[in-house]
C-alpha positions as CSV (number, residue, x, y, z in Angstrom):
1,M,-270.3,87.0,-11.8
2,Y,-269.6,83.8,-9.9
3,R,-266.6,81.6,-10.6
4,K,-267.5,77.9,-10.5
5,M,-264.9,75.2,-10.3
6,I,-265.3,71.4,-10.0
7,V,-262.3,69.3,-9.0
8,Y,-262.1,65.5,-8.5
9,D,-260.9,64.8,-5.0
10,R,-258.9,61.5,-4.9
11,K,-259.2,61.3,-1.1
12,T,-263.0,61.3,-0.9
13,R,-263.5,60.0,-4.5
14,D,-266.0,62.7,-5.0
15,F,-266.1,66.0,-7.0
16,A,-265.4,69.0,-4.9
17,M,-267.5,72.1,-5.8
18,Y,-266.0,75.6,-5.4
19,L,-267.8,78.9,-5.8
20,N,-265.5,81.9,-6.0
21,G,-262.7,79.8,-4.5
22,E,-264.7,78.6,-1.5
23,L,-265.6,75.0,-1.0
24,V,-269.4,74.6,-1.0
25,G,-269.7,70.8,-1.0
26,Y,-269.1,67.5,-2.7
27,A,-271.1,65.5,-5.3
28,P,-270.6,61.9,-6.4
29,T,-270.5,62.7,-10.2
30,Y,-269.3,65.7,-12.3
31,L,-272.8,66.2,-13.7
32,E,-274.4,66.3,-10.2
33,A,-271.8,68.8,-9.1
34,E,-272.4,71.0,-12.1
35,A,-276.2,70.9,-11.6
36,A,-275.8,71.7,-7.8
37,L,-273.5,74.6,-8.5
38,N,-275.9,75.9,-11.2
39,Q,-278.8,75.7,-8.8
40,L,-276.8,77.5,-6.1
41,V,-275.8,80.3,-8.4
42,Y,-279.5,80.6,-9.6
43,E,-280.7,80.9,-6.0
44,L,-278.0,83.5,-5.2
45,L,-279.0,85.6,-8.3
46,S,-282.7,85.2,-7.6
47,K,-282.8,86.6,-4.1
48,P,-282.6,90.4,-3.8
49,A,-279.3,91.8,-2.6
50,F,-281.0,94.2,-0.2
51,Q,-284.5,95.3,0.7
52,T,-285.6,98.9,0.9
53,A,-287.6,100.2,3.8
54,A,-291.2,101.1,3.0
């Protein structure tokens, strides 16, 4: 599973988004950060991990 974390950054005054401990971006509000992280995780889970040769 993916670990999501959202932290307010006082320096940028935005919410930093982390996925598995890696910074993936910033969002102006907590709700936007949460939606962006959920979308990212959905996309990662939707694409196949590998493709088999035909």
